ROZAKE-110525 format. One record per residue: z negated, x negated, y of N, C-alpha, C in turn. Coordinates in steps of 0.02 Angstrom, whole numbers, plus 50000, padded with zeros to 5 digits. Each point is the difference from the previous one (the first is absolute). Example, Ala and Ser with C-alpha at 12.3 -4.5 7.8 and 13.67 -1.06 7.14 Angstrom:
2
- 49610:49340:49716:50000:50045:50059:50000:49955:50060;
- 50036:50018:50053:49997:49958:50059:49963:50039:50055;
//
This chain:
317
- 43684:44320:53517:49944:50027:50054:50032:50016:50070;
- 49964:50058:50021:50060:50010:50057:50008:49970:50044;
- 50056:49980:50039:50037:49979:50030:49933:49976:50069;
- 49997:50044:50044:49952:50003:50034:49922:49967:50015;
- 49977:50003:49945:49956:49974:49975:50011:49920:49958;
- 50043:49976:49978:50014:49946:50011:50010:49944:50053;
- 50020:50014:50052:50003:49976:50060:49941:50008:50043;
- 49943:50022:49983:49940:50022:50042:49954:49933:49986;
- 49967:49982:50045:49948:49935:49993:49963:50028:49977;
- 49964:49947:49931:49957:50022:49969:49942:49928:49973;
- 49938:50050:50007:49947:49937:50001:49961:50014:49940;
- 49982:49965:49949:49974:50021:49928:49943:49956:50028;
- 49944:50055:49975:49923:49966:50022:49983:49991:49933;
- 49974:49950:49972:49996:49985:49929:49930:49962:49987;
- 49965:50014:49936:49977:49959:49970:50020:49939:49949;
- 50057:49988:50006:50048:49974:49959:49963:49937:49966;
- 49999:49992:49944:49967:49930:49943:49939:50051:49950;
- 50006:50047:50015:49948:50036:49943:50054:50043:49952;
- 49971:50039:49992:50033:50086:49960:50096:49959:50005;
- 50035:49982:49972:50063:49996:50025:50057:50038:50016;
- 49968:50081:50002:50040:50039:50031:50020:49994:50068;
- 49963:49965:50039:50006:49974:50067:50058:49969:49992;
- 50012:49915:49981:50054:49966:49979:50037:50017:50000;
- 50017:50054:49931:50059:50048:49989:50029:50028:50064;
- 49959:50039:50028:50007:50034:50049:50039:49962:50055;
- 49974:49973:50034:50011:49926:50055:50083:49966:49960;
- 49998:49999:49941:50063:49971:49954:50051:50054:50032;
- 49993:50064:49973:50042:50045:50007:50039:50013:50075;
- 49963:50013:50036:49997:49995:50074:50041:49956:50035;
- 49966:49937:49973:50058:49932:50040:50071:50016:49975;
- 50014:50022:49928:50068:49977:49970:50034:50080:50035;
- 49990:50057:50022:50027:50057:50018:50000:50018:50052;
- 49955:49959:50055:49963:50040:50055:50026:49931:50066;
- 50075:49999:50004:50005:49962:50078:49948:49993:50055;
- 49966:50059:50023:49956:50023:50054:49934:49968:49971;
- 49964:49978:49930:49944:49988:49972:50000:49941:50084;
- 49947:49989:50026:49979:49961:50053:49939:49970:50007;
- 49955:50016:49950:49937:49994:50034:49951:50000:49933;
- 49955:49962:49957:49955:49993:49931:49949:49975:50047;
- 49940:50065:49996:49946:49963:50012:49959:49996:49953;
- 49927:49952:49995:49974:50019:49957:49915:50031:49997;
- 49971:50035:49962:49940:50025:49997:49970:49951:49961;
- 49930:50028:49996:49956:50000:49948:50016:49907:49976;
- 50005:49980:50058:50015:49905:50008:49956:49967:49944;
- 50022:49951:49994:49942:49951:49962:49960:49967:50050;
- 49947:49987:49965:49932:49935:50015:49966:49970:49970;
- 49975:49988:50027:49952:49945:49959:49965:50024:49948;
- 50016:49976:49932:50025:49929:49985:50064:49986:49997;
- 50032:50045:50008:50081:49983:49998:50009:49990:50091;
- 50062:49965:50014:49999:49972:50064:50049:50090:50031;
- 49985:49992:50071:50018:50055:50024:50062:50005:49986;
- 50045:50070:50013:50062:50013:50002:50042:49991:49934;
- 49962:49994:49960:50051:49989:49911:50050:50059:50001;
- 49985:50059:50023:50039:50078:49999:50056:49978:50044;
- 50002:49968:50061:50051:50000:50037:50044:49939:49956;
- 49981:49942:49983:50037:49927:49986:50032:50032:49930;
- 49973:50033:49975:50043:50055:49918:50037:50023:50048;
- 49996:50040:50037:50043:50059:50019:50070:49952:50032;
- 49992:49956:50044:50053:49953:50020:50028:49973:49944;
- 49971:49970:49949:50039:49954:49937:50055:50068:49985;
- 49979:50058:49985:50029:50043:49971:50066:50036:50036;
- 49981:49997:50077:50058:50010:50029:50061:49943:50003;
- 49970:49953:50003:50039:49935:50005:50049:49999:49950;
- 49983:50032:49938:50028:49987:49941:50054:50051:50000;
- 49990:50047:50015:50048:50048:50010:50031:50000:50071;
- 50014:49935:50026:50034:50001:50061:49988:50031:50074;
- 49942:50013:50007:49976:50055:50037:49950:49951:50067;
- 50042:49957:49999:49952:49954:50057:50020:50045:50074;
- 50012:50060:50005:50006:50035:50063:49923:50045:50004;
- 49998:50003:49945:49921:50045:49997:49927:49948:50019;
- 49975:50032:50054:49946:49976:50026:49939:50013:49947;
- 49958:49930:49997:49939:50034:49957:49953:49960:50037;
- 49929:50042:50001:49948:49993:50035:49925:50010:49960;
- 49975:49956:49989:49935:50010:49963:49950:50069:50054;
- 49980:50039:49951:49951:50053:50045:49940:49997:49983;
- 49967:50051:50011:49929:50003:49998:49964:49974:49937;
- 49963:49974:49999:49974:49996:49921:49910:49976:50027;
- 49970:50032:49924:49910:49964:50010:49976:49954:49963;
- 50041:49968:49962:50003:49955:49947:49967:50012:49954;
- 49999:49961:49937:49982:50023:49934:50032:50061:49970;
- 50073:50010:50018:50013:50058:49968:50013:49990:49913;
- 49987:50051:49980:50021:50006:49932:50070:50001:49961;
- 50022:50040:50032:50058:50015:49968:50067:49943:50034;
- 49987:49936:49966:50056:49963:50014:50008:49941:49956;
- 50071:50013:49945:50032:49975:49960:50061:49942:50010;
- 50007:49984:50054:50048:49960:50020:49993:49932:50012;
- 49961:49984:49970:49964:49913:50027:50064:49945:49981;
- 50019:49948:50041:50055:49967:49973:50053:50030:49994;
- 50022:50052:50018:50080:50021:49988:50025:50000:50073;
- 49959:49964:50047:50034:49990:50056:50009:49917:50021;
- 50045:49970:50006:49993:49930:49980:49975:49969:50074;
- 49972:49953:49990:49958:49960:50062:50051:50005:50054;
- 50051:49975:49984:50047:50007:50074:50025:50052:50037;
- 49959:50063:49971:50028:50080:50043:49922:49978:50060;
- 50010:49979:50052:49945:50023:50052:49947:50060:50002;
- 49971:49988:50031:49927:50052:50012:50042:50044:50042;
- 50005:50068:49998:50031:50025:50049:49950:50042:50076;
- 50037:50004:50048:49961:50035:50049:49943:50055:49997;
- 49955:50001:50041:49945:50053:49982:50027:50052:50053;
- 50033:50006:50067:50018:50054:50044:50035:50059:49961;
- 49967:50043:49973:50036:50072:49989:50008:50044:50073;
- 49966:50000:50044:50028:50033:50055:50027:49967:50031;
- 50025:49937:50023:50066:49975:50035:50041:50009:49947;
- 50009:49995:49933:50032:50015:49951:50048:50059:50017;
- 49962:50050:49994:50025:50071:50017:50023:50008:50069;
- 49964:49980:50041:50028:50003:50069:50073:49960:50027;
- 49992:49938:49966:50081:49985:49992:50045:50054:49980;
- 49994:50013:49932:50023:50042:49961:50018:50061:50037;
- 49977:50019:50022:50006:50074:50074:50046:49985:50046;
- 49976:49949:50025:50053:49967:50069:50072:49992:49983;
- 50007:49982:49933:50064:49978:49991:50039:50053:49973;
- 49953:50055:49990:50061:50061:49967:49975:50044:50029;
- 50050:50071:49994:49971:50045:50032:49992:50071:49927;
- 49967:50038:50043:49991:50048:49959:49958:50009:49961;
- 50008:50031:49918:49952:50012:49941:49973:49930:49970;
- 49955:49987:49987:49973:49953:49948:49973:50009:49947;
- 50011:49994:49934:49975:50024:49943:49945:49961:49990;
- 49945:50034:49989:49934:49961:49970:49986:50008:49928;
- 50000:49940:49954:50009:50050:49926:49921:49969:49986;
- 49942:50009:49999:49937:49985:49968:49971:50004:49936;
- 50008:49929:49993:49999:50000:49908:49923:49960:49993;
- 49957:50004:50043:49935:49978:49984:49937:50016:50025;
- 49965:49958:50056:49935:50033:50037:50036:50013:50075;
- 49966:50048:50021:50027:50019:50056:49974:49963:50075;
- 49982:49935:49986:49955:49962:50059:50068:49982:50058;
- 50055:49978:49960:50050:49983:50055:50025:50046:50047;
- 49999:50049:49969:50024:50069:50059:49949:50033:50030;
- 49935:49996:49977:49955:50011:50052:49997:49963:50059;
- 49998:49928:49997:49997:49958:50038:50080:50009:50058;
- 50057:50011:49959:50051:50019:50031:49978:50062:50060;
- 49977:50034:49973:49980:50092:50029:49968:49968:50073;
- 49946:49958:49968:49937:49979:50059:50042:49952:50069;
- 50018:49946:49976:50021:49945:50041:50081:50005:50017;
- 50028:50051:49973:50082:50014:50036:50018:50084:49973;
- 49944:50031:50066:50025:50068:49978:50057:50032:50012;
- 50034:49975:50021:50078:50024:50041:50047:49995:49916;
- 49981:49955:49960:50040:49989:49933:49996:50076:49969;
- 49942:50048:50034:49981:50068:49926:50065:50030:50011;
- 50044:50012:50070:50052:50049:49988:50048:49989:49972;
- 50022:49920:49959:50062:49990:49984:49977:49978:49948;
- 49946:50000:49961:49986:50005:49922:50011:50066:49961;
- 50027:49968:49955:50014:50063:49943:49964:49990:49940;
- 49928:50030:49990:49971:49928:49958:50011:50059:49926;
- 50014:49966:49942:49990:50023:49937:49944:49939:49977;
- 49918:50046:49962:49963:49954:49978:49970:50023:49919;
- 50007:49949:49981:49992:50008:49910:49892:50007:50002;
- 49996:50056:49997:49902:49986:49969:49984:50073:50010;
- 49940:50012:50002:49951:50058:50009:50027:50034:49936;
- 49967:50039:50000:50003:50040:49920:49957:50063:50013;
- 50018:50065:49991:49978:50069:50008:49943:50002:49911;
- 50021:49986:49951:49970:49996:49966:49989:49930:49936;
- 49967:49949:50036:49991:49921:49983:49972:50006:49938;
- 50026:49953:49959:49973:50014:49916:49926:49994:49999;
- 49983:49944:50063:49939:49994:49991:49964:50028:50076;
- 49970:50061:49985:49972:50036:50072:49943:49961:50037;
- 49956:49948:49967:49971:49959:50030:50024:49953:50065;
- 50042:49991:50003:50029:49944:50047:50079:50053:50019;
- 50020:49949:50050:50054:50021:50033:50050:49951:49953;
- 50075:50026:50000:50071:49958:50003:50006:49935:50013;
- 50011:49944:49954:50007:49932:49993:50009:49985:50089;
- 50065:50021:50022:50027:49981:50073:49968:50010:50050;
- 49969:50073:50002:49932:50032:50049:49945:49947:50002;
- 49995:49993:49932:49918:49964:49990:50002:49920:50028;
- 50057:49988:50006:50006:49910:50021:49965:49995:50070;
- 50012:50064:50031:49973:49983:50062:49996:50061:50030;
- 49944:50031:49987:49990:50069:50009:49981:50012:50095;
- 49972:49967:50028:50010:49998:50066:50056:50007:50028;
- 50071:49951:49974:50038:49996:50031:50035:50072:49990;
- 50008:50024:49941:50029:50068:49963:49990:50058:50054;
- 49907:50023:50021:49982:50015:50046:50032:50003:50055;
- 50004:49962:50025:50054:49981:50073:50055:50017:50005;
- 50041:49994:49937:50047:50027:49998:50022:50076:50014;
- 49952:50031:49938:49981:50069:49999:49982:50025:50059;
- 49949:49964:50050:49992:50048:50062:50053:49984:50049;
- 50045:49960:49975:50063:49965:50054:50060:50079:49979;
- 50005:50035:49946:50021:50033:49990:49988:50077:50026;
- 49950:49995:49969:49931:50064:50033:50016:50016:50067;
- 50008:49954:50041:50007:49987:50087:50049:49991:50002;
- 50059:50003:49978:50071:50014:50005:50031:49943:50023;
- 49969:49935:49997:50054:49957:50011:50040:49981:49959;
- 49980:50016:49921:50048:49948:49962:50032:50080:49953;
- 50043:50035:50017:50035:50049:49967:50046:49998:49947;
- 50013:50047:49958:50044:49984:49929:49982:49965:49959;
- 49942:49987:50000:49982:49951:49925:50018:50025:49956;
- 50017:49970:49938:50002:50012:49912:49961:49962:49987;
- 49952:50060:49936:49945:49946:49971:50043:50010:49935;
- 50020:49949:49960:50011:49992:49932:49934:49986:49955;
- 49978:50054:49973:49926:49996:49970:50007:49946:49926;
- 49947:49981:49984:49991:49995:49917:50016:50049:49968;
- 49989:50058:50037:49991:50064:49933:50065:49999:49980;
- 50041:49976:50034:50075:50006:49949:50036:49923:49996;
- 49962:49937:50016:50026:49939:49989:49973:49975:49953;
- 49943:50052:49976:49943:49951:49943:50036:50021:49929;
- 50069:49999:49968:50026:50013:49955:50019:49942:49954;
- 49997:50019:49948:50041:49944:49951:50087:50006:50010;
- 50022:50083:50023:50071:50000:50005:50034:49934:50033;
- 49962:49968:50050:50043:49947:50049:49951:49934:49982;
- 49965:50001:49925:49985:49930:50019:50065:49937:49974;
- 49966:49953:50035:50058:49950:49952:49952:49964:49928;
- 50006:49985:49952:49959:49972:49946:50017:49951:49978;
- 49990:49951:49948:50018:49942:49962:50062:50035:49951;
- 50040:49968:50012:50065:50020:49954:50026:50061:50021;
- 50003:50033:50056:50028:50067:50035:50065:49977:50034;
- 50029:50050:50010:50075:49986:50041:49999:49927:50055;
- 49951:50035:50048:49985:49943:50064:49964:49933:49988;
- 49970:50007:49953:49980:49935:49985:50030:49951:49953;
- 50046:50042:49956:50038:49957:49932:50069:49980:50044;
- 50006:50015:50051:50068:49976:50055:49966:49957:50039;
- 49955:49989:50041:49989:49952:50008:49966:49922:49980;
- 49984:50011:49932:49974:49966:49953:50067:49943:49971;
- 50067:50057:50011:50040:49953:49975:50047:49974:50067;
- 49981:49988:50065:50027:49975:50070:49967:49947:49985;
- 50073:49945:50025:49999:49948:50021:49915:49959:50034;
- 50001:49933:49975:49961:49969:50032:49992:50006:50070;
- 49957:50007:50039:49987:49983:50075:50033:50043:50047;
- 50013:50054:49972:50014:50062:50048:49978:50034:50024;
- 49988:50055:50020:49940:50074:50038:50001:50003:49930;
- 50036:50024:49954:49984:50042:49939:49949:49978:49965;
- 50020:49932:49969:49947:49955:49980:49944:49983:50033;
- 49986:50016:50065:49922:50001:50041:49967:50051:49973;
- 50047:50057:50029:49978:50088:49977:49972:49984:49921;
- 50031:49979:49941:49991:49990:49938:49918:49989:49990;
- 49995:49913:50049:49940:49979:49979:49948:50034:50031;
- 50010:50026:50052:49950:50047:50030:49969:50054:49962;
- 50051:50043:49975:49982:50038:49941:49963:49990:49946;
- 49998:49915:49989:49972:49984:49916:49952:49985:50045;
- 49981:49960:50058:49928:49999:50034:49953:50055:50002;
- 50012:50062:50004:49999:50068:50030:49978:50010:49920;
- 50029:49997:49969:49994:50037:49923:49925:49957:49950;
- 50018:49939:50016:49932:49957:49970:49957:49997:50023;
- 49990:50012:50078:49937:49989:50040:49968:50088:50002;
- 50046:50034:50015:49976:50064:50011:50026:50064:49968;
- 50062:50019:49992:50013:50072:49953:50059:49987:49959;
- 50000:50043:49961:50079:49988:49945:50043:50032:50060;
- 50018:50010:50035:50051:50052:50036:49995:50001:50066;
- 50053:50007:50046:49989:50007:50061:50057:50051:50032;
- 49946:50065:50034:50018:50070:50004:50031:49992:50064;
- 50076:50024:50003:50023:49968:50071:50005:50068:50051;
- 49938:50014:50020:49966:50007:50050:50040:49998:50078;
- 50001:49941:50017:50031:49982:50072:50091:50001:50000;
- 50030:50002:49962:50052:50010:49991:50027:50058:49994;
- 49949:50057:49987:50020:50074:49995:49968:50017:50082;
- 49963:49980:50030:49992:50012:50093:50060:49966:50006;
- 50044:49941:49988:50039:49965:50040:50051:50070:50003;
- 49999:50020:49952:50070:50056:49980:49987:50057:50048;
- 49928:50009:49992:49987:50073:50068:50025:50001:50084;
- 49967:49913:49989:50026:50009:50087:50063:49985:50001;
- 50048:49976:49962:50067:49998:50004:50048:50062:49994;
- 49947:50078:50000:50014:50035:49984:50047:50028:49916;
- 49991:49970:49970:50030:50005:49914:49972:50019:50000;
- 50019:50056:49936:49993:50080:49992:49968:49991:49925;
- 49925:49980:49996:49967:49984:49948:49942:50023:49995;
- 49961:49986:50066:49942:50035:50002:49994:50064:50047;
- 49961:50055:49968:49997:50040:50044:49928:50011:50047;
- 50029:50020:50053:49941:50012:50039:49978:50067:50037;
- 49939:49997:50024:49978:50056:50039:49938:49988:50053;
- 50019:50035:50062:49963:49990:50035:49908:50030:49967;
- 49960:49955:50031:49925:49991:49983:49967:49981:50064;
- 49940:50029:50011:49941:49989:50041:49959:49951:49973;
- 49984:49947:50009:49959:49965:49945:49921:49956:50055;
- 49963:49983:49980:49942:49956:50021:49983:49969:49948;
- 49950:49910:50019:49981:49975:49954:49931:50011:50000;
- 49971:49986:49957:49920:50001:49980:49987:49947:50051;
- 49920:49978:49998:49963:49950:50019:50043:49938:49941;
- 50025:50005:49940:50010:49940:49966:50065:50001:50000;
- 50041:50054:50025:50079:49983:49992:50015:50036:49975;
- 49969:50054:49944:50048:50045:49962:50041:50071:50034;
- 50072:50009:49984:50027:50026:50026:49979:50089:49991;
- 49988:50019:50038:49981:50076:49995:50028:50049:50038;
- 50031:50043:49991:50012:50071:50058:49971:50034:50041;
- 50022:49991:50055:49948:50024:50053:49982:50070:50014;
- 49949:50001:50005:49958:50085:50000:49998:50026:50070;
- 49986:50063:50010:50027:50031:50052:49967:49980:50066;
- 49950:49963:50005:49973:49966:50052:50022:49939:49997;
- 50032:49957:49961:50036:49943:50001:50060:49977:50040;
- 49998:49962:50066:50078:49984:50025:50047:49978:49952;
- 49974:49946:49957:50051:49988:49955:50061:49970:50025;
- 50042:49973:49944:50057:49957:50019:50059:50035:49963;
- 50042:49990:50044:50060:50070:49979:50052:49931:49964;
- 50024:50014:49930:50025:49939:49970:50051:50053:49948;
- 50051:49958:49980:50044:50042:49940:49961:49947:49944;
- 49991:50040:49958:49968:49962:49934:50048:50000:49957;
- 49998:49967:49940:50041:50013:49918:49961:50038:49965;
- 50050:50042:49983:49968:50045:49941:50046:49995:49922;
- 50047:49975:50005:50058:49966:49963:50041:49968:49997;
- 50023:49996:49920:50054:49926:50028:50032:50020:49918;
- 50067:49974:50019:50058:49995:49945:49990:49919:49982;
- 49983:49996:49958:49990:49916:49946:50044:49979:49989;
- 50061:50036:49966:50064:49970:49966:50026:49964:50036;
- 50013:50049:50073:50061:49992:50037:49969:49934:50049;
- 49936:50030:50001:49963:49921:50046:50022:49925:49962;
- 49968:50013:49938:50002:49931:49942:50091:49972:50018;
- 50038:50027:50005:50073:50007:49994:50005:49957:50077;
- 49979:50035:50053:50013:49989:50054:49982:49923:50010;
- 49941:50002:49987:49963:49908:50010:50020:49952:49959;
- 50044:50007:49916:50013:49965:49996:50078:49994:50007;
- 50047:50048:50038:50049:49964:50027:49981:49964:50063;
- 49944:50029:50046:49976:49939:50041:49997:49935:49975;
- 49970:50007:49952:49980:49926:49976:50058:49970:49978;
- 50016:50014:49947:50074:49973:49972:50053:50027:49997;
- 50036:50032:50060:50063:50029:50011:50024:50041:49929;
- 50076:50024:50022:50037:50027:49954:49935:50046:49947;
- 50013:50013:49928:49969:50041:49960:49924:49996:49992;
- 49950:50050:50004:49933:49978:49978:49997:50016:49926;
- 49931:49937:49973:49997:50034:49940:49951:50063:49981;
- 50020:50034:49933:49980:50049:50010:49923:50012:49973;
- 49963:50045:50026:49920:50013:49978:49962:49918:50010;
- 49930:50039:50011:49933:49954:50003:49949:50006:49937;
- 49973:49953:49984:49962:50006:49943:49923:50023:50042;
- 49963:50037:49971:49920:50007:50021:49975:49956:49977;
- 49920:49985:50038:49965:49952:49980:49936:50001:50008;
- 49954:49990:49996:49925:50006:50030:49994:50000:50071;
- 49967:50057:50033:50010:50002:50078:49948:49938:50013;
- 50020:49982:50050:49968:49961:50072:49944:50040:50048;
- 49955:49936:50009:49949:50033:50047:50008:49977:50077;
- 50054:49984:50022:50021:50001:50064:50002:50048:50035;
- 50041:50040:49992:50022:50051:50034:49958:50078:49990;
//
């Protein structure tokens, strides 16, 4: 990765514990980015599960990766989240994590200078809160968000990450339209919902994780994948790692300027002539083979495995 980006402070805003692409992205970032500073969780668990299980899982994964320097915070959640399959993967010895998202972001800004990379890998709830309660952060955040779609496969609803908190998404897009938040990149499901970047049972990534020694981070990711395959879908498309690569200015995702709005249910649409709209850079293409090799090097080092096997499409993004 570009040396200039490896050292920048990085915030991952993630619904880790659902689709394993979040955990895989956190692992790759933890292994390759010295600047990884903060992991926030969104769509956080609640009754009937304890609050903050996503954050505890993130903390456990980071500890196994020997990244105790990376703070974790349990962010926004409304409880009853459907997409969670990491029950029991964080041992009881991992404590509940703090909940002060704004305080954690303020502390990061206070101890660093210049740009902070914000990689949104779930709902936009935490970002919306930061923009309201810590507006001075907007000028320093370089936001890349996985989410939105101009041609979503189900035209009756918004893309998953937008759909998880539509009011928050509207608030963020209003901040972009008002000029408070500039330079936002959207990595949409139009280019991430692809079998070319899907981890499937028996595929190269799954196979290497399955061979890992018991007790380490790779073993944890393997168990997480198995839980997802059993409870939800027989594959995990690497939406969020593709967004991370874009935030780091890796050359895998093609972007072009667009001016977009969200309709009342959160569907992304190009602005009409009378709409103010939010000026963003939106994904239009991707080099999937090169991206796969980059991700596998991030996870395992050295040479990547060759090829990915396709599988049944999932319903998540």
